[in-house]
C-alpha positions as CSV (number, residue, x, y, z in Angstrom):
1,M,86.4,95.7,92.1
2,S,86.9,92.1,93.3
3,S,85.5,90.7,96.5
4,A,89.0,90.4,98.0
5,I,89.3,92.0,101.4
6,I,92.9,92.9,100.9
7,P,93.5,95.0,97.8
8,Q,95.3,93.3,95.0
9,T,95.6,96.2,92.5
10,Y,96.4,99.9,92.7
11,E,92.8,100.7,91.8
12,E,91.4,98.5,94.6
13,W,93.9,100.0,97.1
14,H,93.1,103.5,95.9
15,H,89.3,102.9,96.3
16,C,89.9,101.4,99.8
17,I,91.9,104.4,100.9
18,T,90.0,107.3,99.4
19,V,86.4,106.0,99.2
20,I,85.9,103.4,102.0
21,G,88.5,104.9,104.4
22,Q,87.7,108.5,103.3
23,Q,91.5,109.3,103.6
24,E,92.7,112.0,101.3
25,L,96.0,111.1,99.6
26,S,97.7,114.4,100.4
27,P,101.4,114.7,99.7
28,S,102.1,114.8,103.5
29,Y,100.1,111.6,104.2
30,I,101.8,109.8,101.2
31,E,105.2,110.8,102.5
32,M,104.4,109.7,106.0
33,R,103.2,106.3,104.9
34,I,106.2,105.8,102.5
35,E,108.6,106.6,105.4
36,S,106.8,104.3,107.8
37,L,106.6,101.4,105.3
38,N,110.3,101.8,104.6
39,S,111.1,101.5,108.3
40,P,111.2,98.0,109.6
41,D,111.5,99.2,113.2
42,D,108.3,101.3,112.9
43,S,105.6,99.6,115.1
44,S,102.9,100.3,112.6
45,T,104.9,98.6,109.8
46,Q,105.7,95.7,112.1
47,R,101.9,95.3,112.7
48,F,101.2,95.6,109.0
49,V,103.6,92.8,108.2
50,Q,102.2,90.6,110.9
51,L,98.7,91.1,109.6
52,Y,99.2,91.1,105.9
53,G,102.7,89.8,105.2
54,E,105.9,91.2,103.6
55,Q,104.6,90.9,100.1
56,Q,101.6,93.1,100.8
57,R,103.9,95.7,102.5
58,V,106.0,95.9,99.3
59,K,102.9,96.2,97.1
60,T,101.4,98.9,99.4
61,L,104.7,100.8,99.4
62,Q,104.7,100.6,95.5
63,W,101.1,101.9,95.5
64,F,102.0,104.9,97.7
65,E,105.0,105.6,95.4
66,R,102.6,105.5,92.4
67,A,100.2,107.8,94.2
68,K,103.1,110.2,94.8
69,S,104.1,110.1,91.1
70,N,100.5,110.7,90.1
71,A,100.2,113.7,92.5
72,H,103.4,115.2,91.0
73,A,102.1,114.7,87.5
74,K,98.9,116.6,88.3
75,S,100.8,119.6,89.8
């Protein structure tokens, strides 16, 4: 894992969410975040973009989509 504070890869992001943040990537949590990140009027999405930028929002959305695909592949 690199020393970057903001994750740059899926693996770094996954580690931040599941290990550091101790957040389970449950189907309902994944869906909630995908919906939020796809909604420009959502206040948490607006805050996210202000803090990390649009490019990071897009990456994070892609990582949630990947997590969703991985969860479906396991079931």
